[in-house]
HTML snippet that shows the backbone in 3Dmol.js (N, CA, C, O; Angstrom):
<script src="https://3Dmol.org/build/3Dmol-min.js"></script>
<div id="view" style="width:600px;height:400px;position:relative"></div>
<script>
const pdb = `
ATOM      1  N   UNK A   1    -223.955 139.579-212.005  1.00  0.00           N
ATOM      2  CA  UNK A   1    -224.294 140.932-212.399  1.00  0.00           C
ATOM      3  C   UNK A   1    -225.726 141.230-211.952  1.00  0.00           C
ATOM      4  O   UNK A   1    -226.609 140.381-212.076  1.00  0.00           O
ATOM      5  N   UNK A   2    -225.946 142.416-211.443  1.00  0.00           N
ATOM      6  CA  UNK A   2    -227.283 142.832-211.042  1.00  0.00           C
ATOM      7  C   UNK A   2    -228.152 142.963-212.273  1.00  0.00           C
ATOM      8  O   UNK A   2    -227.719 143.514-213.286  1.00  0.00           O
ATOM      9  N   UNK A   3    -229.395 142.453-212.197  1.00  0.00           N
ATOM     10  CA  UNK A   3    -230.251 142.416-213.373  1.00  0.00           C
ATOM     11  C   UNK A   3    -230.483 143.793-213.981  1.00  0.00           C
ATOM     12  O   UNK A   3    -230.639 143.916-215.196  1.00  0.00           O
ATOM     13  N   UNK A   4    -230.507 144.834-213.141  1.00  0.00           N
ATOM     14  CA  UNK A   4    -230.832 146.155-213.671  1.00  0.00           C
ATOM     15  C   UNK A   4    -229.676 146.788-214.443  1.00  0.00           C
ATOM     16  O   UNK A   4    -229.878 147.764-215.165  1.00  0.00           O
ATOM     17  N   UNK A   5    -228.485 146.251-214.301  1.00  0.00           N
ATOM     18  CA  UNK A   5    -227.310 146.835-214.949  1.00  0.00           C
ATOM     19  C   UNK A   5    -227.391 146.772-216.472  1.00  0.00           C
ATOM     20  O   UNK A   5    -226.728 147.552-217.155  1.00  0.00           O
ATOM     21  N   UNK A   6    -228.175 145.874-217.003  1.00  0.00           N
ATOM     22  CA  UNK A   6    -228.269 145.709-218.452  1.00  0.00           C
ATOM     23  C   UNK A   6    -229.561 146.287-219.034  1.00  0.00           C
ATOM     24  O   UNK A   6    -229.788 146.187-220.240  1.00  0.00           O
ATOM     25  N   UNK A   7    -230.407 146.888-218.198  1.00  0.00           N
ATOM     26  CA  UNK A   7    -231.701 147.387-218.674  1.00  0.00           C
ATOM     27  C   UNK A   7    -231.589 148.785-219.267  1.00  0.00           C
ATOM     28  O   UNK A   7    -230.802 149.614-218.810  1.00  0.00           O
ATOM     29  N   UNK A   8    -232.387 149.020-220.283  1.00  0.00           N
ATOM     30  CA  UNK A   8    -232.502 150.374-220.822  1.00  0.00           C
ATOM     31  C   UNK A   8    -233.354 151.200-219.854  1.00  0.00           C
ATOM     32  O   UNK A   8    -234.004 150.660-218.959  1.00  0.00           O
ATOM     33  N   UNK A   9    -233.336 152.511-220.054  1.00  0.00           N
ATOM     34  CA  UNK A   9    -234.193 153.399-219.247  1.00  0.00           C
ATOM     35  C   UNK A   9    -235.646 152.910-219.307  1.00  0.00           C
ATOM     36  O   UNK A   9    -236.304 152.775-218.275  1.00  0.00           O
ATOM     37  N   UNK A  10    -236.134 152.649-220.510  1.00  0.00           N
ATOM     38  CA  UNK A  10    -237.525 152.217-220.701  1.00  0.00           C
ATOM     39  C   UNK A  10    -237.796 150.909-219.966  1.00  0.00           C
ATOM     40  O   UNK A  10    -238.814 150.781-219.286  1.00  0.00           O
ATOM     41  N   UNK A  11    -236.905 149.948-220.095  1.00  0.00           N
ATOM     42  CA  UNK A  11    -237.077 148.656-219.427  1.00  0.00           C
ATOM     43  C   UNK A  11    -237.071 148.820-217.904  1.00  0.00           C
ATOM     44  O   UNK A  11    -237.850 148.174-217.203  1.00  0.00           O
ATOM     45  N   UNK A  12    -236.193 149.684-217.400  1.00  0.00           N
ATOM     46  CA  UNK A  12    -236.097 149.878-215.956  1.00  0.00           C
ATOM     47  C   UNK A  12    -237.343 150.559-215.398  1.00  0.00           C
ATOM     48  O   UNK A  12    -237.830 150.185-214.331  1.00  0.00           O
ATOM     49  N   UNK A  13    -237.855 151.549-216.109  1.00  0.00           N
ATOM     50  CA  UNK A  13    -238.988 152.321-215.577  1.00  0.00           C
ATOM     51  C   UNK A  13    -240.348 151.691-215.848  1.00  0.00           C
ATOM     52  O   UNK A  13    -241.331 152.054-215.202  1.00  0.00           O
ATOM     53  N   UNK A  14    -240.424 150.761-216.783  1.00  0.00           N
ATOM     54  CA  UNK A  14    -241.727 150.149-217.088  1.00  0.00           C
ATOM     55  C   UNK A  14    -241.723 148.638-216.953  1.00  0.00           C
ATOM     56  O   UNK A  14    -242.768 148.001-217.083  1.00  0.00           O
ATOM     57  N   UNK A  15    -240.549 148.052-216.691  1.00  0.00           N
ATOM     58  CA  UNK A  15    -240.425 146.603-216.707  1.00  0.00           C
ATOM     59  C   UNK A  15    -240.701 145.916-215.388  1.00  0.00           C
ATOM     60  O   UNK A  15    -241.102 146.535-214.402  1.00  0.00           O
ATOM     61  N   UNK A  16    -240.475 144.631-215.406  1.00  0.00           N
ATOM     62  CA  UNK A  16    -240.759 143.751-214.278  1.00  0.00           C
ATOM     63  C   UNK A  16    -239.477 143.084-213.785  1.00  0.00           C
ATOM     64  O   UNK A  16    -238.515 142.926-214.537  1.00  0.00           O
ATOM     65  N   UNK A  17    -239.479 142.702-212.530  1.00  0.00           N
ATOM     66  CA  UNK A  17    -238.350 141.976-211.955  1.00  0.00           C
ATOM     67  C   UNK A  17    -238.337 140.584-212.602  1.00  0.00           C
ATOM     68  O   UNK A  17    -239.343 139.877-212.554  1.00  0.00           O
ATOM     69  N   UNK A  18    -237.220 140.188-213.199  1.00  0.00           N
ATOM     70  CA  UNK A  18    -237.166 138.895-213.884  1.00  0.00           C
ATOM     71  C   UNK A  18    -237.471 137.721-212.957  1.00  0.00           C
ATOM     72  O   UNK A  18    -236.952 137.637-211.844  1.00  0.00           O
ATOM     73  N   UNK A  19    -238.310 136.835-213.430  1.00  0.00           N
ATOM     74  CA  UNK A  19    -238.608 135.571-212.747  1.00  0.00           C
ATOM     75  C   UNK A  19    -239.232 135.741-211.370  1.00  0.00           C
ATOM     76  O   UNK A  19    -239.088 134.862-210.521  1.00  0.00           O
ATOM     77  N   UNK A  20    -239.927 136.858-211.128  1.00  0.00           N
ATOM     78  CA  UNK A  20    -240.565 137.095-209.831  1.00  0.00           C
ATOM     79  C   UNK A  20    -242.040 137.379-210.056  1.00  0.00           C
ATOM     80  O   UNK A  20    -242.413 138.170-210.923  1.00  0.00           O
ATOM     81  N   UNK A  21    -242.876 136.714-209.255  1.00  0.00           N
ATOM     82  CA  UNK A  21    -244.310 136.974-209.291  1.00  0.00           C
ATOM     83  C   UNK A  21    -244.808 137.236-207.881  1.00  0.00           C
ATOM     84  O   UNK A  21    -244.180 136.840-206.899  1.00  0.00           O
ATOM     85  N   UNK A  22    -245.952 137.913-207.797  1.00  0.00           N
ATOM     86  CA  UNK A  22    -246.552 138.157-206.488  1.00  0.00           C
ATOM     87  C   UNK A  22    -247.320 136.919-206.051  1.00  0.00           C
ATOM     88  O   UNK A  22    -247.281 135.891-206.726  1.00  0.00           O
ATOM     89  N   UNK A  23    -248.008 137.014-204.939  1.00  0.00           N
ATOM     90  CA  UNK A  23    -248.722 135.847-204.398  1.00  0.00           C
ATOM     91  C   UNK A  23    -249.863 135.380-205.300  1.00  0.00           C
ATOM     92  O   UNK A  23    -250.371 134.271-205.129  1.00  0.00           O
ATOM     93  N   UNK A  24    -250.268 136.207-206.250  1.00  0.00           N
ATOM     94  CA  UNK A  24    -251.312 135.826-207.205  1.00  0.00           C
ATOM     95  C   UNK A  24    -250.747 135.355-208.536  1.00  0.00           C
ATOM     96  O   UNK A  24    -251.499 135.061-209.465  1.00  0.00           O
ATOM     97  N   UNK A  25    -249.431 135.283-208.630  1.00  0.00           N
ATOM     98  CA  UNK A  25    -248.790 134.832-209.855  1.00  0.00           C
ATOM     99  C   UNK A  25    -248.576 135.922-210.891  1.00  0.00           C
ATOM    100  O   UNK A  25    -248.192 135.631-212.025  1.00  0.00           O
ATOM    101  N   UNK A  26    -248.821 137.186-210.513  1.00  0.00           N
ATOM    102  CA  UNK A  26    -248.627 138.304-211.436  1.00  0.00           C
ATOM    103  C   UNK A  26    -247.178 138.786-211.400  1.00  0.00           C
ATOM    104  O   UNK A  26    -246.537 138.731-210.351  1.00  0.00           O
ATOM    105  N   UNK A  27    -246.652 139.261-212.541  1.00  0.00           N
ATOM    106  CA  UNK A  27    -245.300 139.802-212.535  1.00  0.00           C
ATOM    107  C   UNK A  27    -245.219 141.026-211.625  1.00  0.00           C
ATOM    108  O   UNK A  27    -246.210 141.723-211.407  1.00  0.00           O
ATOM    109  N   UNK A  28    -244.027 141.270-211.101  1.00  0.00           N
ATOM    110  CA  UNK A  28    -243.801 142.366-210.147  1.00  0.00           C
ATOM    111  C   UNK A  28    -243.022 143.471-210.856  1.00  0.00           C
ATOM    112  O   UNK A  28    -241.924 143.237-211.362  1.00  0.00           O
ATOM    113  N   UNK A  29    -243.599 144.684-210.893  1.00  0.00           N
ATOM    114  CA  UNK A  29    -242.931 145.825-211.525  1.00  0.00           C
ATOM    115  C   UNK A  29    -241.685 146.208-210.727  1.00  0.00           C
ATOM    116  O   UNK A  29    -241.660 146.104-209.501  1.00  0.00           O
ATOM    117  N   UNK A  30    -240.663 146.650-211.439  1.00  0.00           N
ATOM    118  CA  UNK A  30    -239.424 147.097-210.800  1.00  0.00           C
ATOM    119  C   UNK A  30    -239.700 148.322-209.940  1.00  0.00           C
ATOM    120  O   UNK A  30    -239.252 148.413-208.796  1.00  0.00           O
ATOM    121  N   UNK A  31    -240.446 149.263-210.511  1.00  0.00           N
ATOM    122  CA  UNK A  31    -240.760 150.477-209.760  1.00  0.00           C
ATOM    123  C   UNK A  31    -242.107 151.023-210.181  1.00  0.00           C
ATOM    124  O   UNK A  31    -242.651 150.655-211.222  1.00  0.00           O
ATOM    125  N   UNK A  32    -242.630 151.902-209.358  1.00  0.00           N
ATOM    126  CA  UNK A  32    -243.872 152.617-209.657  1.00  0.00           C
ATOM    127  C   UNK A  32    -243.493 154.086-209.799  1.00  0.00           C
ATOM    128  O   UNK A  32    -243.192 154.764-208.817  1.00  0.00           O
ATOM    129  N   UNK A  33    -243.513 154.562-211.040  1.00  0.00           N
ATOM    130  CA  UNK A  33    -243.126 155.941-211.316  1.00  0.00           C
ATOM    131  C   UNK A  33    -243.941 156.881-210.423  1.00  0.00           C
ATOM    132  O   UNK A  33    -245.169 156.811-210.381  1.00  0.00           O
ATOM    133  N   UNK A  34    -243.232 157.758-209.714  1.00  0.00           N
ATOM    134  CA  UNK A  34    -243.877 158.723-208.825  1.00  0.00           C
ATOM    135  C   UNK A  34    -244.188 158.197-207.433  1.00  0.00           C
ATOM    136  O   UNK A  34    -244.741 158.923-206.607  1.00  0.00           O
ATOM    137  N   UNK A  35    -243.837 156.937-207.162  1.00  0.00           N
ATOM    138  CA  UNK A  35    -244.198 156.318-205.882  1.00  0.00           C
ATOM    139  C   UNK A  35    -243.069 155.418-205.376  1.00  0.00           C
ATOM    140  O   UNK A  35    -243.154 154.192-205.450  1.00  0.00           O
ATOM    141  N   UNK A  36    -242.028 156.041-204.867  1.00  0.00           N
ATOM    142  CA  UNK A  36    -240.878 155.248-204.412  1.00  0.00           C
ATOM    143  C   UNK A  36    -241.220 154.340-203.235  1.00  0.00           C
ATOM    144  O   UNK A  36    -240.669 153.245-203.119  1.00  0.00           O
ATOM    145  N   UNK A  37    -242.121 154.782-202.366  1.00  0.00           N
ATOM    146  CA  UNK A  37    -242.451 153.987-201.176  1.00  0.00           C
ATOM    147  C   UNK A  37    -243.039 152.630-201.536  1.00  0.00           C
ATOM    148  O   UNK A  37    -242.918 151.678-200.764  1.00  0.00           O
ATOM    149  N   UNK A  38    -243.666 152.533-202.685  1.00  0.00           N
ATOM    150  CA  UNK A  38    -244.264 151.276-203.125  1.00  0.00           C
ATOM    151  C   UNK A  38    -243.547 150.683-204.327  1.00  0.00           C
ATOM    152  O   UNK A  38    -244.107 149.856-205.046  1.00  0.00           O
ATOM    153  N   UNK A  39    -242.304 151.108-204.544  1.00  0.00           N
ATOM    154  CA  UNK A  39    -241.495 150.579-205.638  1.00  0.00           C
ATOM    155  C   UNK A  39    -240.667 149.397-205.151  1.00  0.00           C
ATOM    156  O   UNK A  39    -239.968 149.488-204.142  1.00  0.00           O
ATOM    157  N   UNK A  40    -240.750 148.310-205.867  1.00  0.00           N
ATOM    158  CA  UNK A  40    -240.046 147.089-205.485  1.00  0.00           C
ATOM    159  C   UNK A  40    -238.552 147.325-205.330  1.00  0.00           C
ATOM    160  O   UNK A  40    -237.944 146.812-204.391  1.00  0.00           O
ATOM    161  N   UNK A  41    -237.953 148.086-206.230  1.00  0.00           N
ATOM    162  CA  UNK A  41    -236.509 148.306-206.164  1.00  0.00           C
ATOM    163  C   UNK A  41    -236.097 148.970-204.855  1.00  0.00           C
ATOM    164  O   UNK A  41    -235.072 148.613-204.275  1.00  0.00           O
ATOM    165  N   UNK A  42    -236.882 149.925-204.388  1.00  0.00           N
ATOM    166  CA  UNK A  42    -236.552 150.608-203.130  1.00  0.00           C
ATOM    167  C   UNK A  42    -236.729 149.648-201.954  1.00  0.00           C
ATOM    168  O   UNK A  42    -235.868 149.570-201.078  1.00  0.00           O
ATOM    169  N   UNK A  43    -237.836 148.926-201.936  1.00  0.00           N
ATOM    170  CA  UNK A  43    -238.052 147.968-200.845  1.00  0.00           C
ATOM    171  C   UNK A  43    -236.961 146.910-200.820  1.00  0.00           C
ATOM    172  O   UNK A  43    -236.502 146.518-199.747  1.00  0.00           O
ATOM    173  N   UNK A  44    -236.543 146.445-201.992  1.00  0.00           N
ATOM    174  CA  UNK A  44    -235.498 145.418-202.047  1.00  0.00           C
ATOM    175  C   UNK A  44    -234.146 145.956-201.580  1.00  0.00           C
ATOM    176  O   UNK A  44    -233.400 145.263-200.889  1.00  0.00           O
ATOM    177  N   UNK A  45    -233.837 147.196-201.963  1.00  0.00           N
ATOM    178  CA  UNK A  45    -232.571 147.786-201.531  1.00  0.00           C
ATOM    179  C   UNK A  45    -232.546 148.021-200.024  1.00  0.00           C
ATOM    180  O   UNK A  45    -231.488 147.957-199.398  1.00  0.00           O
ATOM    181  N   UNK A  46    -233.713 148.292-199.447  1.00  0.00           N
ATOM    182  CA  UNK A  46    -233.806 148.516-197.997  1.00  0.00           C
ATOM    183  C   UNK A  46    -234.043 147.221-197.217  1.00  0.00           C
ATOM    184  O   UNK A  46    -233.896 147.195-195.995  1.00  0.00           O
ATOM    185  N   UNK A  47    -234.405 146.157-197.919  1.00  0.00           N
ATOM    186  CA  UNK A  47    -234.724 144.899-197.240  1.00  0.00           C
ATOM    187  C   UNK A  47    -236.048 144.960-196.510  1.00  0.00           C
ATOM    188  O   UNK A  47    -236.201 144.366-195.443  1.00  0.00           O
ATOM    189  N   UNK A  48    -237.019 145.686-197.087  1.00  0.00           N
ATOM    190  CA  UNK A  48    -238.338 145.848-196.475  1.00  0.00           C
ATOM    191  C   UNK A  48    -239.432 145.430-197.459  1.00  0.00           C
ATOM    192  O   UNK A  48    -239.155 145.058-198.599  1.00  0.00           O
ATOM    193  N   UNK A  49    -240.669 145.498-196.995  1.00  0.00           N
ATOM    194  CA  UNK A  49    -241.807 145.237-197.873  1.00  0.00           C
ATOM    195  C   UNK A  49    -242.133 143.768-197.994  1.00  0.00           C
ATOM    196  O   UNK A  49    -241.615 142.939-197.246  1.00  0.00           O
ATOM    197  N   UNK A  50    -243.012 143.444-198.959  1.00  0.00           N
ATOM    198  CA  UNK A  50    -243.486 142.057-199.087  1.00  0.00           C
ATOM    199  C   UNK A  50    -242.405 141.063-199.471  1.00  0.00           C
ATOM    200  O   UNK A  50    -242.591 139.855-199.317  1.00  0.00           O
ATOM    201  N   UNK A  51    -241.280 141.552-199.967  1.00  0.00           N
ATOM    202  CA  UNK A  51    -240.200 140.652-200.345  1.00  0.00           C
ATOM    203  C   UNK A  51    -239.044 140.707-199.360  1.00  0.00           C
ATOM    204  O   UNK A  51    -237.927 140.314-199.696  1.00  0.00           O
ATOM    205  N   UNK A  52    -239.294 141.186-198.157  1.00  0.00           N
ATOM    206  CA  UNK A  52    -238.263 141.292-197.128  1.00  0.00           C
ATOM    207  C   UNK A  52    -237.826 139.907-196.651  1.00  0.00           C
ATOM    208  O   UNK A  52    -238.606 138.957-196.710  1.00  0.00           O
ATOM    209  N   UNK A  53    -236.596 139.791-196.186  1.00  0.00           N
ATOM    210  CA  UNK A  53    -236.086 138.489-195.751  1.00  0.00           C
ATOM    211  C   UNK A  53    -236.897 137.829-194.638  1.00  0.00           C
ATOM    212  O   UNK A  53    -236.905 136.602-194.532  1.00  0.00           O
ATOM    213  N   UNK A  54    -237.587 138.625-193.800  1.00  0.00           N
ATOM    214  CA  UNK A  54    -238.367 138.023-192.718  1.00  0.00           C
ATOM    215  C   UNK A  54    -239.719 137.503-193.191  1.00  0.00           C
ATOM    216  O   UNK A  54    -240.438 136.875-192.414  1.00  0.00           O
ATOM    217  N   UNK A  55    -240.078 137.751-194.447  1.00  0.00           N
ATOM    218  CA  UNK A  55    -241.286 137.213-195.048  1.00  0.00           C
ATOM    219  C   UNK A  55    -240.947 135.802-195.544  1.00  0.00           C
ATOM    220  O   UNK A  55    -239.862 135.591-196.085  1.00  0.00           O
ATOM    221  N   UNK A  56    -241.848 134.838-195.370  1.00  0.00           N
ATOM    222  CA  UNK A  56    -241.539 133.473-195.822  1.00  0.00           C
ATOM    223  C   UNK A  56    -241.162 133.385-197.299  1.00  0.00           C
ATOM    224  O   UNK A  56    -240.392 132.508-197.691  1.00  0.00           O
ATOM    225  N   UNK A  57    -241.694 134.278-198.111  1.00  0.00           N
ATOM    226  CA  UNK A  57    -241.368 134.281-199.543  1.00  0.00           C
ATOM    227  C   UNK A  57    -240.401 135.411-199.895  1.00  0.00           C
ATOM    228  O   UNK A  57    -240.254 135.770-201.064  1.00  0.00           O
ATOM    229  N   UNK A  58    -239.746 135.964-198.881  1.00  0.00           N
ATOM    230  CA  UNK A  58    -238.915 137.145-199.079  1.00  0.00           C
ATOM    231  C   UNK A  58    -237.578 136.864-199.723  1.00  0.00           C
ATOM    232  O   UNK A  58    -237.177 135.716-199.913  1.00  0.00           O
ATOM    233  N   UNK A  59    -236.901 137.946-200.052  1.00  0.00           N
ATOM    234  CA  UNK A  59    -235.573 137.893-200.648  1.00  0.00           C
ATOM    235  C   UNK A  59    -234.562 138.340-199.622  1.00  0.00           C
ATOM    236  O   UNK A  59    -234.912 138.883-198.574  1.00  0.00           O
ATOM    237  N   UNK A  60    -233.314 138.106-199.934  1.00  0.00           N
ATOM    238  CA  UNK A  60    -232.264 138.755-199.167  1.00  0.00           C
ATOM    239  C   UNK A  60    -232.219 140.199-199.635  1.00  0.00           C
ATOM    240  O   UNK A  60    -232.670 140.513-200.737  1.00  0.00           O
ATOM    241  N   UNK A  61    -231.680 141.073-198.809  1.00  0.00           N
ATOM    242  CA  UNK A  61    -231.578 142.474-199.197  1.00  0.00           C
ATOM    243  C   UNK A  61    -230.703 142.600-200.439  1.00  0.00           C
ATOM    244  O   UNK A  61    -229.647 141.974-200.524  1.00  0.00           O
ATOM    245  N   UNK A  62    -231.139 143.403-201.394  1.00  0.00           N
ATOM    246  CA  UNK A  62    -230.357 143.599-202.615  1.00  0.00           C
ATOM    247  C   UNK A  62    -229.266 144.632-202.387  1.00  0.00           C
ATOM    248  O   UNK A  62    -229.404 145.505-201.530  1.00  0.00           O
ATOM    249  N   UNK A  63    -228.201 144.538-203.137  1.00  0.00           N
ATOM    250  CA  UNK A  63    -227.893 143.485-204.098  1.00  0.00           C
ATOM    251  C   UNK A  63    -227.549 142.179-203.378  1.00  0.00           C
ATOM    252  O   UNK A  63    -226.772 142.160-202.424  1.00  0.00           O
ATOM    253  N   UNK A  64    -228.129 141.128-203.846  1.00  0.00           N
ATOM    254  CA  UNK A  64    -228.067 139.833-203.166  1.00  0.00           C
ATOM    255  C   UNK A  64    -226.641 139.316-203.016  1.00  0.00           C
ATOM    256  O   UNK A  64    -225.841 139.347-203.951  1.00  0.00           O
ATOM    257  N   UNK A  65    -226.357 138.849-201.827  1.00  0.00           N
ATOM    258  CA  UNK A  65    -225.118 138.150-201.507  1.00  0.00           C
ATOM    259  C   UNK A  65    -223.855 138.976-201.776  1.00  0.00           C
ATOM    260  O   UNK A  65    -222.804 138.424-202.104  1.00  0.00           O
ATOM    261  N   UNK A  66    -223.965 140.280-201.636  1.00  0.00           N
ATOM    262  CA  UNK A  66    -222.803 141.151-201.771  1.00  0.00           C
ATOM    263  C   UNK A  66    -222.581 141.849-200.440  1.00  0.00           C
ATOM    264  O   UNK A  66    -223.535 142.164-199.730  1.00  0.00           O
ATOM    265  N   UNK A  67    -221.354 142.082-200.115  1.00  0.00           N
ATOM    266  CA  UNK A  67    -221.050 142.688-198.822  1.00  0.00           C
ATOM    267  C   UNK A  67    -221.332 144.191-198.801  1.00  0.00           C
ATOM    268  O   UNK A  67    -221.540 144.770-197.735  1.00  0.00           O
ATOM    269  N   UNK A  68    -221.338 144.820-199.975  1.00  0.00           N
ATOM    270  CA  UNK A  68    -221.559 146.255-200.034  1.00  0.00           C
ATOM    271  C   UNK A  68    -222.975 146.545-200.499  1.00  0.00           C
ATOM    272  O   UNK A  68    -223.325 146.272-201.647  1.00  0.00           O
ATOM    273  N   UNK A  69    -223.778 147.090-199.622  1.00  0.00           N
ATOM    274  CA  UNK A  69    -225.137 147.472-199.972  1.00  0.00           C
ATOM    275  C   UNK A  69    -225.139 148.941-200.362  1.00  0.00           C
ATOM    276  O   UNK A  69    -224.188 149.670-200.083  1.00  0.00           O
ATOM    277  N   UNK A  70    -226.201 149.362-201.001  1.00  0.00           N
ATOM    278  CA  UNK A  70    -226.351 150.788-201.271  1.00  0.00           C
ATOM    279  C   UNK A  70    -226.506 151.495-199.941  1.00  0.00           C
ATOM    280  O   UNK A  70    -227.188 150.994-199.047  1.00  0.00           O
ATOM    281  N   UNK A  71    -225.879 152.657-199.797  1.00  0.00           N
ATOM    282  CA  UNK A  71    -226.021 153.378-198.541  1.00  0.00           C
ATOM    283  C   UNK A  71    -227.307 154.205-198.561  1.00  0.00           C
ATOM    284  O   UNK A  71    -227.954 154.332-199.600  1.00  0.00           O
ATOM    285  N   UNK A  72    -227.668 154.757-197.421  1.00  0.00           N
ATOM    286  CA  UNK A  72    -228.924 155.492-197.281  1.00  0.00           C
ATOM    287  C   UNK A  72    -229.011 156.667-198.251  1.00  0.00           C
ATOM    288  O   UNK A  72    -230.086 156.956-198.776  1.00  0.00           O
ATOM    289  N   UNK A  73    -227.906 157.337-198.489  1.00  0.00           N
ATOM    290  CA  UNK A  73    -227.902 158.474-199.412  1.00  0.00           C
ATOM    291  C   UNK A  73    -228.202 158.024-200.843  1.00  0.00           C
ATOM    292  O   UNK A  73    -228.947 158.686-201.565  1.00  0.00           O
ATOM    293  N   UNK A  74    -227.623 156.904-201.241  1.00  0.00           N
ATOM    294  CA  UNK A  74    -227.861 156.388-202.586  1.00  0.00           C
ATOM    295  C   UNK A  74    -229.313 155.937-202.766  1.00  0.00           C
ATOM    296  O   UNK A  74    -229.928 156.222-203.794  1.00  0.00           O
ATOM    297  N   UNK A  75    -229.854 155.242-201.782  1.00  0.00           N
ATOM    298  CA  UNK A  75    -231.244 154.792-201.863  1.00  0.00           C
ATOM    299  C   UNK A  75    -232.177 155.998-201.868  1.00  0.00           C
ATOM    300  O   UNK A  75    -233.162 156.022-202.606  1.00  0.00           O
ATOM    301  N   UNK A  76    -231.873 156.990-201.053  1.00  0.00           N
ATOM    302  CA  UNK A  76    -232.680 158.206-201.014  1.00  0.00           C
ATOM    303  C   UNK A  76    -232.656 158.930-202.358  1.00  0.00           C
ATOM    304  O   UNK A  76    -233.685 159.434-202.809  1.00  0.00           O
ATOM    305  N   UNK A  77    -231.498 158.986-202.996  1.00  0.00           N
ATOM    306  CA  UNK A  77    -231.389 159.635-204.305  1.00  0.00           C
ATOM    307  C   UNK A  77    -232.233 158.896-205.348  1.00  0.00           C
ATOM    308  O   UNK A  77    -232.910 159.528-206.157  1.00  0.00           O
ATOM    309  N   UNK A  78    -232.195 157.575-205.330  1.00  0.00           N
ATOM    310  CA  UNK A  78    -233.009 156.789-206.258  1.00  0.00           C
ATOM    311  C   UNK A  78    -234.492 157.004-205.967  1.00  0.00           C
ATOM    312  O   UNK A  78    -235.291 157.163-206.890  1.00  0.00           O
ATOM    313  N   UNK A  79    -234.860 157.010-204.691  1.00  0.00           N
ATOM    314  CA  UNK A  79    -236.256 157.236-204.313  1.00  0.00           C
ATOM    315  C   UNK A  79    -236.743 158.607-204.776  1.00  0.00           C
ATOM    316  O   UNK A  79    -237.862 158.736-205.272  1.00  0.00           O
ATOM    317  N   UNK A  80    -235.908 159.619-204.616  1.00  0.00           N
ATOM    318  CA  UNK A  80    -236.273 160.972-205.065  1.00  0.00           C
ATOM    319  C   UNK A  80    -236.473 160.990-206.573  1.00  0.00           C
ATOM    320  O   UNK A  80    -237.428 161.594-207.062  1.00  0.00           O
ATOM    321  N   UNK A  81    -235.590 160.341-207.311  1.00  0.00           N
ATOM    322  CA  UNK A  81    -235.710 160.255-208.766  1.00  0.00           C
ATOM    323  C   UNK A  81    -237.030 159.600-209.161  1.00  0.00           C
ATOM    324  O   UNK A  81    -237.705 160.071-210.077  1.00  0.00           O
ATOM    325  N   UNK A  82    -237.401 158.524-208.480  1.00  0.00           N
ATOM    326  CA  UNK A  82    -238.670 157.846-208.753  1.00  0.00           C
ATOM    327  C   UNK A  82    -239.834 158.787-208.440  1.00  0.00           C
ATOM    328  O   UNK A  82    -240.757 158.929-209.243  1.00  0.00           O
ATOM    329  N   UNK A  83    -239.786 159.431-207.268  1.00  0.00           N
ATOM    330  CA  UNK A  83    -240.863 160.340-206.867  1.00  0.00           C
ATOM    331  C   UNK A  83    -241.028 161.515-207.833  1.00  0.00           C
ATOM    332  O   UNK A  83    -242.130 162.037-207.999  1.00  0.00           O
ATOM    333  N   UNK A  84    -239.937 161.925-208.464  1.00  0.00           N
ATOM    334  CA  UNK A  84    -239.983 163.028-209.431  1.00  0.00           C
ATOM    335  C   UNK A  84    -240.460 162.575-210.822  1.00  0.00           C
ATOM    336  O   UNK A  84    -240.492 163.367-211.764  1.00  0.00           O
ATOM    337  N   UNK A  85    -240.822 161.317-210.933  1.00  0.00           N
ATOM    338  CA  UNK A  85    -241.327 160.812-212.202  1.00  0.00           C
ATOM    339  C   UNK A  85    -240.277 160.199-213.095  1.00  0.00           C
ATOM    340  O   UNK A  85    -240.524 160.013-214.287  1.00  0.00           O
ATOM    341  N   UNK A  86    -239.111 159.877-212.561  1.00  0.00           N
ATOM    342  CA  UNK A  86    -238.019 159.226-213.288  1.00  0.00           C
ATOM    343  C   UNK A  86    -237.541 160.062-214.487  1.00  0.00           C
ATOM    344  O   UNK A  86    -237.490 159.564-215.612  1.00  0.00           O
ATOM    345  N   UNK A  87    -237.190 161.338-214.240  1.00  0.00           N
ATOM    346  CA  UNK A  87    -236.753 162.163-215.368  1.00  0.00           C
ATOM    347  C   UNK A  87    -235.485 161.614-216.019  1.00  0.00           C
ATOM    348  O   UNK A  87    -234.582 161.119-215.344  1.00  0.00           O
ATOM    349  N   UNK A  88    -235.441 161.713-217.340  1.00  0.00           N
ATOM    350  CA  UNK A  88    -234.266 161.239-218.087  1.00  0.00           C
ATOM    351  C   UNK A  88    -233.129 162.215-217.976  1.00  0.00           C
ATOM    352  O   UNK A  88    -232.059 161.984-218.540  1.00  0.00           O
TER     353      UNK A  88
END
`;
const viewer = $3Dmol.createViewer("view");
viewer.addModel(pdb, "pdb");
viewer.setStyle({}, {cartoon: {color: "spectrum"}});
viewer.zoomTo();
viewer.render();
</script>
């Protein structure tokens, strides 16, 4: 199960990716409200950013090890929601 499937709105918009830290050992936020381009969830869904598979410490593109990825329209919709401040 994808970790975000069980999160509340509050946990998703203010929480951290479970068991993931940055290069300084700090927890990594799931998203940055109002800033989709620098939100971990968007970078992970696109397979880009500091956690990209081509980075030595990178991840596989999310959702991990599934044949069906989010399509561009779905990722764009999530990014727009983040950019709009994550309205409920």
